[in-house]
C-alpha positions in Angstrom: -16.0 -15.4 -13.3 -12.3 -13.4 -14.9 -10.4 -11.3 -13.1 -8.0 -8.6 -14.1 -4.4 -9.2 -13.7 -1.7 -7.4 -13.5 2.4 -8.2 -14.3 5.5 -6.5 -12.8 7.8 -8.0 -14.6 11.3 -6.8 -13.5 13.3 -8.7 -15.9 16.1 -7.0 -17.9 16.6 -10.0 -20.2 13.2 -9.4 -23.0 14.1 -13.6 -23.1 15.1 -14.0 -20.8 13.9 -17.8 -18.3 11.4 -14.4 -16.0 9.7 -14.2 -19.6 8.8 -18.0 -20.4 7.8 -18.0 -17.5 5.4 -15.2 -17.2 4.7 -16.5 -20.9 3.1 -19.7 -18.7 1.2 -18.5 -16.5 -0.8 -15.5 -19.0 -1.3 -19.0 -21.8 -3.5 -20.2 -18.5 -4.6 -17.5 -17.2 -6.5 -16.2 -20.3 -7.6 -20.2 -20.8 -9.6 -19.0 -18.0 -10.8 -15.6 -19.5 -8.9 -13.5 -17.1 -8.1 -9.9 -18.8 -4.1 -9.8 -18.7 -1.8 -6.6 -18.7 1.6 -6.6 -18.7 4.1 -4.1 -17.8 7.8 -4.8 -18.9 9.7 -2.7 -16.1 13.1 -2.7 -17.7 11.5 -0.6 -20.8 10.5 2.4 -19.0 11.7 5.0 -16.9 10.9 5.0 -13.4 12.5 6.4 -11.0 13.2 4.8 -7.0 11.1 6.3 -4.9 12.5 9.9 -3.3 10.5 9.3 0.4 9.1 12.0 0.5 6.1 11.4 1.2 3.9 13.8 -0.5 2.4 12.0 -2.8 -2.0 11.1 -2.9 -2.6 14.4 -3.4 -3.9 13.3 -7.3 -5.3 9.9 -7.4 -5.2 9.7 -10.9 -1.5 10.4 -10.7 -0.8 9.8 -6.4 3.4 11.0 -6.7 4.4 13.8 -7.3 7.3 12.2 -9.4 6.0 12.6 -13.2 7.3 8.7 -15.2 6.7 6.3 -16.3 4.5 4.8 -13.3 1.5 6.9 -14.3 1.2 4.6 -17.2 0.8 2.1 -14.0 -1.2 3.6 -11.3 -4.6 3.2 -12.5 -4.4 -0.7 -13.9 -2.7 -1.1 -10.9 -5.7 0.3 -9.1 -8.5 -1.8 -10.8 -6.2 -5.0 -10.7 -7.3 -7.9 -9.1 -4.6 -9.6 -9.2 -0.6 -8.5 -9.2 1.8 -10.8 -10.1 6.2 -10.3 -9.4 8.1 -11.5 -12.2 11.7 -11.3 -11.5 14.6 -13.0 -11.4 16.6 -13.7 -7.9 19.1 -11.0 -8.1 20.8 -11.3 -5.1 18.4 -13.0 -3.0 15.5 -10.1 -3.6 13.3 -8.9 -6.1 16.1 -7.0 -9.5 16.3 -2.9 -8.8 13.4 -2.9 -12.0 10.9 -4.6 -9.5 11.9 -3.0 -6.2 11.4 0.7 -7.3 8.1 -0.7 -9.3 6.9 -2.1 -6.3 8.5 1.0 -3.9 6.4 3.8 -5.8 3.3 2.0 -5.7 3.5 3.4 -1.8 1.8 7.1 -3.7 -1.3 5.0 -4.2 -1.8 4.3 -0.6 -0.8 7.0 0.4 -4.1 8.0 -1.5 -6.3 5.6 -1.7 -5.7 2.6 0.6 -9.0 1.2 -0.5 -7.7 0.4 -4.1 -4.5 -0.9 -2.8 -6.3 -3.6 0.3 -8.2 -7.1 -1.3 -5.8 -7.8 -3.7 -4.8 -11.5 -4.8 -1.5 -11.8 -5.1 1.6 -14.3 -7.1 5.5 -13.8 -7.0 7.1 -16.4 -10.4 11.1 -16.4 -10.0 13.4 -18.3 -11.5 16.8 -18.5 -9.5 20.2 -20.5 -10.7 20.4 -21.9 -7.2 17.3 -24.1 -6.1 16.9 -24.7 -2.6 14.2 -23.4 -0.2 16.7 -21.6 1.7 17.5 -19.5 -1.1 14.2 -19.0 -2.1 13.2 -17.7 1.5 14.4 -14.4 1.5 12.5 -13.5 -1.0 10.0 -15.9 -0.2 9.7 -13.5 3.4 9.9 -10.1 1.6 7.0 -11.8 -0.3 4.5 -12.9 2.7 5.4 -9.6 4.5 4.3 -7.1 1.8 1.0 -9.1 1.1 0.0 -9.8 4.7 0.5 -5.7 5.1 -0.9 -4.8 2.6 -3.8 -6.7 3.2 -3.8 -9.0 -0.4 -4.1 -12.7 -0.4 -1.3 -14.4 -1.7 -2.0 -17.3 -4.3 0.2 -19.1 -5.3 4.2 -18.7 -6.6 6.5 -20.7 -8.8 9.9 -20.5 -7.9 12.1 -22.5 -10.1 15.7 -23.1 -9.4 17.8 -24.1 -11.2 18.3 -21.3 -14.3 20.9 -19.7 -15.6 21.5 -19.6 -18.9 18.5 -17.5 -21.3 16.4 -20.7 -22.5 17.6 -23.1 -19.2 13.7 -23.4 -18.5 12.7 -24.2 -21.8 10.6 -27.7 -21.8 11.3 -27.7 -17.9 7.8 -29.1 -15.9 7.9 -25.5 -13.9 6.2 -24.5 -17.7 3.2 -26.8 -17.2 2.8 -25.4 -13.4 2.5 -22.3 -14.1 0.1 -22.5 -16.7 -2.2 -24.9 -14.2 -1.8 -21.3 -11.8 -2.7 -19.0 -14.2 -5.4 -21.2 -15.2 -6.6 -21.4 -11.7 -7.3 -17.4 -11.0 -10.3 -17.3 -11.2 
């Protein structure tokens, strides 16, 4: 049984380690018959959340701000799996991904049902490779999933990567591909 997968790519590097990690994941996911939609957030005009609590009135365009999030909202509502992909920046997601995640709140204001019950995945390269280094991001990701009623189905935490291309040839790419294949 195939699933609809949404990838939110928060990396500002179009050919960086995150992109390579995503490509490996997608290869596995597509080979299992899944459909994948990927948004490269760096290329999109997404404003940060205003905290106005005025969203949710129009299910087709749930946020009062009108920007590229309107491309993401319908795909997000239909997605069964949401993949958060981001290099680690100061022990967190990038600003690009965080702005998108914050803006998904408007969907919850309009229709919490369309947001609950999803599965989620975290793909994250980082310079340092230690459990302590990844702990703040993992905690945020797990808390987000728990509070949204989503099921974590996997994390690929790829440490020891700094320069573009550092991930090439690493075994972690096979793990990402296997994770993609496991989505059924």
